[in-house]
Residue, then its C-alpha position, 0 to 999 in steps of 0.5 A: x527547500x525540497x518539495x514532496x516529491x524530491x523528499x519521498x524520491x530521495x528517501x526511497x534512495x536511502x538519502x536524507x532529505x530535509x524533513x521526514x516525508x508523509x504518505x499513506x498507502x491509503x485512506x478509506x471512504x469513512x476515514x477521508x469523510x472523518x478527516x476531511x471534515x476538519x477542513x471542508x463544509x459537511x455538505x461538500x462531502x458524501x455519507x460514508x458508504x462504499x465507493x461502488x454504492x456512491x453516485x459519480x457526484x458523490x465520488x467526486x466530493x469523496x475524491x476532492x475531500x482527500x484532495x483538500x485535507x492531503x493539500x491542507x496537511x502539506x503531505x508529501x506523497x498520495x496514493x491512488x488506487x484502481x478504480x476497475x469496475x465492481x459489481x454488487x451481487x447481493x448484500x454481503x458479496x461483490x465480484x471484481x473485473x477478474x471474476x473473483x468473488x468477495x464477501x464483504x465484512x461488517x465494515x465493507x471490506x472485502x475477503x475473497x471466498x472464490x475465484x475463476x481458476x479452481x483447478x488446473x484446466x481452467x487457466x487455458x481458458x482464463x484471460x486477464x482482463x486488459x487495463x482500461x484508462x477509466x481504472x486510472x482515473x484516480x491516478x490522473x486526477x490526483x497527479x493534476x492536482x499535485x504536481x509536486x508531490x509523490x503520487x504512488x500507484x497502489x496495485x497488487x502482485x504476484x502471490x496476491x493475484x494468484x491466490x485471488x484467482x484461485x479463490x483463497x490463499x490456502x489454495x495457492x500455498x497447497x500448490x507450492x507442495x501439491x501443484x508447482x506447475x499450477x502455482x509458476x503458470x498462475x505466476x507467469x500470468x499474473x507478472x505479465x499483466x503486472x507490466x501492463x498496469x506498471x507501464x501504464x501507471x508511469x506512462x500517467x505519471x506515478x512516481x512509484x508502485x506499492x506492491x500490495x499483498x501480504x506475505x507474513x502474519x504476526x508469528x512469521x512469513x506464510x511460506x519458507x524463504x525456499x518457497x518464496x525463492x522458487x514462486x515468488x522471488x524471481x517474478x518479484x524481480x522481474x516487476x522490480x526490474x520494469x519499474x526500474x527500467x523506466x526510472x521509477x520506485x517500487x515498495x513492497x507492502x506486507x503485514x506481519x513478520x516479514x524479516x525472514x523474507x527481507x533478505x529474498x525481497x531486497x535481493x529482488x530489487x524493492x526500494x522500500x519496505x512497508x509498513x514494518x508492523x510493531x506488533x512483530x517487528x523492531x523498527x531499531x533493529x531492522x533500520x540497523x540490520x537492513x536500513x543500508x539497503x532498503x528504504x523503511x516506511x511505516x510503523x506507527x501503530x494503526x491496530x490499537x494506537x490510532x483506534x484507541x490511543x490518545x493524541x498525546x500517546x500518538x505523538x510519543x509514538x512518532x517521536x520515538x519512531x522517528x528517533x530509532x528510524x529516521x536518522x541518516x535518511x531512508x524512512x517514510x512516515x505512515x501507518x503500520x498499514x492504512x488509515x482505516x475505518x476504526x483510526x480516529x481521525x483526531x489521532x491521525x492528525x496528532x500523527x501528522x503534528x507530531x512528524x512536522x514537530x520531530x521530523x526536521x533533518x539534521x538534529x531530529x533526535x534532539x526535538 
C-alpha cells in the first residue's frame, strides 16, 4: 500500500497511484478552525483572526488544528507557506517583508496597492530581502509531523513578484509594451530570488513547489502567448530547471482560463497545472488534450459549490470529476483554488469522503 507522499509524486509523474490523492493549495485561518472543530476541542483552537494578529500561542494552536485534521482525514499532502514577517500599518493596510503595501478586504484578504518599484530608477537601489530560517518554520513543522505525506512549499513566481514590486498588475502589463527593459530586469531579479527560496525549501524537505500567481481570469489569459513567451516563459523554464536539478517537482497555479498559455507552461517544464477552474475550463477536455503531458490538479468548485452547495451536490461533483480526470493517473483532487473563509467545513468533509469512495484505482469510474 502506498503512502501519501508516494501517491502524489506518482501522480505528478503522470502515472497511476493506488487511489486518487487529496491535497489543497491552502486553508486560511478561519477554514482551518472550522474544519478542525470536527476533531479538536474548541478550547484548543484560537479565535479566527489573521495569523499576524495572533499571539505565538494562538499560532501554534492554529497549526496544531491543521496538523490534526490532515492526520484525521489522512490527506496525501499538505502545503507550507512562508512566515516572512508582515506588519500592520493601520486597520486596513499591511506591509510585507518586500515593502509591498496591501489593503485588507472585509475578510482579511490582502490586495497590493503600492510597491517599492514605482519607476525604473528605483530598481537600481532596491535589494530583495534574503529568505531567513524563520520564514520556513511552517515547512519545518509539517515535514517533521508528516514524514510519509507530500509537503508542498507555496511561493510566488516571476510574474507575481514582479507586479507586486510594481504595486499593481496593470503597471507590469503596461511595462511589457512601454518599458520592456524594466520588465526583464525585474523578472531577472525576482527569478534569482526564487532560486534561493527553492534551494532552502528542498533543503528543508519539501517534495514539490506550488508556484502561485494568476496568469489568467475567466475570459482568457491576462497576456498573449507571445508576451508570456517573451517576458515570463524563459524565467519559468529556469525555475523549473532549478527544481528538477534537485529531483523535485513543480506545479503552476493560476485561476482563470489558462488554455492559451498551457503549451508555453508545459514547454517551460511544469509538472502539474492547478486548479483547472470549472467556470472557464472543462477538465475532461483538458485531460484529453494535455493529460499525457502534465498532471492536473483541482477543479472542485470553491467559488459556489463548496460555499453554497449541499454535501450531496459536492459528492456528485467529486464523482463526476474523478470519472473525467483521473483514469490513467496524473490527477490530484483539490478545490478550484483553496479552502477559503466562505467554504463550508461540512462541504469540504463531504469532498474528502467522496474522494475516498470514488477514487480507488483501477475501476474508479465504476464506483
